[in-house]
N, C-alpha and C positions, 0 to 999 in steps of 0.2 A: 737394038741396043742404043741407048742415048748416052752420049758422053758429055759431060759438063766440063767445059774448059774453065779452069781457075784463072781468075784475073791476076795478072802479074803486078805486084806492087813493088816497084823498084825504088820508091822514095822520090822526094822532090828534087834530088840532085839530077835525076835523069829526066825531069819534067821540062818540056820545051817552054811551057808557060812561065815557069820559075825563072829560067834564064832570060826570057824576053823581058820580064818585069825587072829582073836584076840589072840588065843592060840599060834599060830606060832610066831607072832610078840613078844609076851610076853616071850616066851621061848628063842628066839634069843637075846632079850634084856638082859635077865638074864645070858645067856652064855657070852655075851660081857662084862657085868659088872663083872662077876666072874673072867674072864681072866684079865681084867684091874686092879681090886683090888688085885688079886693075884700077878701080876707082880710088882705093886707098893709096896706091902708088902715085897717082896724079896729085893727090893732096899733099904728099910728102916731098914732091919735087921742090928743090930750093927755089925761092923766088929771087928774081934778079935784085941785086943790091940797089939801094936807093941812090939816085944821082945827087940829091940834096936832102938835108934834114934840118928840122928846127924843133926846138922845145919852146912851147908857148907858156909863158910865165905870167903870174899875176904881178901887180905893182909891188908886192912884197917879196918878189922873186920865188914864189912857190910854183913849182912846175905843175902844169895842168894837162897838157897834151903833147904827144910826140907826133910830128908830121914828117912823113917820108914821101918825097917826090920821085915817082917812077916816070921819067920822061918818055921812054920808048912805049910804055903802056898808056901814057897820058892819064895817069891816075895819081891821086893823093891818098896815101894810106894814113889814117888818123887813129891814134890809140890814146885813150884816156889814161893818164898816169894816176890821177886821183879823182874820184867822183866829184863833180862840180854841182853845188846846189843852185837851183834856179826856180823862180816862181812858175807855177803851172801855166800861166798865161804868157810866158816869154820863151824865147828860143835863143840859142847861141848862133850868130852868123859869123862866118869865117871869110876874111877879106885878104886880098893881096893889095898892098899899098905901093903904087908905082913911085919911083924916086923923083920923077919929073914934077915940078910944081904945076899946079893947075889940072893934073890928071886925076880923075875920080878913082877911088878904090874899086877893085873888081871883086864882086861877090863870088866866092869859090864854092859855097854851099853852107849847110847847117851842120854843126858839130853835135855829137851825142853828149849827154851829161855824164854817161858812163859807157864803158865798153869801147868798141871801135867801129870804124866804118871806112869804106873805100869810096872816094868821090871822083867823078870824072873831072878831068882838068879842062876848064873852058878854053876854047880856041884862042880867045883874046889874051889869055894869061900865059900860054905856052911860050911865046917869044920873050916875055918879061921875066920869067923865072930865072934867077941867077943868084950866085953867091952874094950874100949881104942884103937881099931883098927882105922887106919887112912884111910879116904876116900879123894880122890882128883879129881879135874876137870881140864882137860887140853883143850886148844884150838887147834884143829887139822884140817887138810885139809878136805874138804867135802867128798872126796872119800877115806879118810883114808890114811894109809901109807902101803907101800909094806911089811914092816917087821912085821906089826901088833903091833909094840911098839909105845909108845908115842913119838911124835916128837915135840910137842908144849910145851909151858910154863905152869906150874901149876898156875892157876888163883884163884882157890878156894880150900879150904880143911876144914876138920872137923873130930872130933873123935866120934866114936860110944859110946853111954852111955846107961845104963839101965834106962828106964823111971821110 
């Protein structure tokens, strides 16, 4: 006499493979969500307020850029207030003008025609940044000058103030 055992079908709820797959998928989802939320929280952290600010204006007093100095981070945060037209073979150079006669301006970097950027603060400029200091923007050849000095006209300028 041969007995045939019937297979027990208890469904996938009782399947060990189902629960292993479910556990793995849930763990992966939690890891991805944790990384995503963590990365977004870092972006939402408030930035330290600026130590000094300046609005760079044209000679007709039209505001062009907002400059925020973050001394502890040693950065300059520059935001374009209105897109500035410039020829394709030119660039905007950003300068700190020391108050002492005979001192050369210090190049802080290049400014975007639109949008914003964060510029590292040059070491030689850190000790000079103070309330009332003049910042200037010149229009320079795209490849710069051989002397490293400004060759173009001053188009925009502003004074640093404490916010």
